[in-house]
C-alpha positions in Angstrom: -128.2 269.5 70.7 -127.8 266.2 69.8 -128.6 263.4 72.0 -127.0 259.6 72.3 -129.1 257.0 71.6 -128.0 254.0 73.2 -128.1 250.8 71.5 -129.0 247.3 72.7 -126.9 244.0 71.5 -129.0 241.5 72.0 -127.7 237.7 72.8 -127.5 235.6 69.9 -129.9 232.5 70.3 -129.2 229.3 68.5 -132.3 227.4 68.7 -131.6 223.8 67.5 -134.4 222.0 66.1 -133.0 218.3 65.3 -133.6 215.4 67.6 -130.1 214.6 69.1 -129.6 210.6 70.1 -126.8 210.2 72.1 -124.7 207.4 72.6 -121.5 207.0 75.1 -119.5 207.8 72.1 -120.9 210.8 70.6 -124.3 212.4 69.1 -126.1 212.3 66.3 -129.2 212.9 64.3 -130.8 211.0 61.6 -132.0 212.9 58.3 -133.9 211.2 55.2 -132.7 212.0 51.9 -134.1 213.2 49.1 -134.1 209.8 47.6 -135.9 208.5 50.4 -132.9 207.0 52.3 -132.0 208.0 55.6 -128.2 209.2 57.3 -127.0 210.1 60.3 -124.9 213.0 61.1 -122.9 214.0 63.9 -122.4 217.3 65.8 -119.5 218.4 63.5 -122.1 217.8 60.3 -120.4 214.9 59.3 -122.0 211.8 57.5 -121.7 209.3 58.7 -124.0 206.3 57.6 -126.3 206.0 55.5 -129.4 203.6 55.0 -132.7 201.7 54.1 -134.4 202.3 57.4 -134.6 204.9 60.3 -134.5 201.5 62.4 -131.0 200.6 60.4 -129.1 204.0 61.3 -129.8 203.8 65.1 -128.7 200.2 65.0 -125.5 200.7 63.3 -124.5 203.9 63.9 -123.5 203.3 67.9 -121.2 201.1 66.4 -119.9 203.3 63.5 -119.0 206.4 66.6 -117.0 203.3 68.6 -114.9 202.7 65.7 -114.1 206.4 64.9 -112.7 206.7 68.7 -108.7 207.4 69.0 -108.6 204.3 71.6 -111.0 201.9 69.5 -109.0 198.3 69.8 -110.0 196.8 66.1 -112.1 194.0 68.0 -114.7 194.2 65.1 -112.7 194.2 62.4 -112.7 191.0 61.6 -113.8 189.1 58.1 -115.5 185.6 58.4 -114.8 183.6 55.0 -113.3 184.7 51.8 -113.5 187.5 50.2 -112.1 186.0 46.8 -115.3 184.8 44.2 -113.8 182.8 42.3 -115.7 181.3 39.5 -116.6 178.0 38.8 -115.6 176.2 35.7 
């Protein structure tokens, strides 16, 4: 006589151990790289920006997320001055 054994299926629990910072245009986390720099990563694991300090990442990542939005109007896309370097002879 065989006895049927019931197998239990346990729910998969995902534990997110990162500190996520939320802005109005998305969420990101900050990671320290092996060379001592910092970088921000979004929810889809895309690298956003790199910087020397964590404060610089927190200052620039919300603007970067804003510029990636489909309805971005380009209000921060302005070049002041000249980008051409002319040598003095």
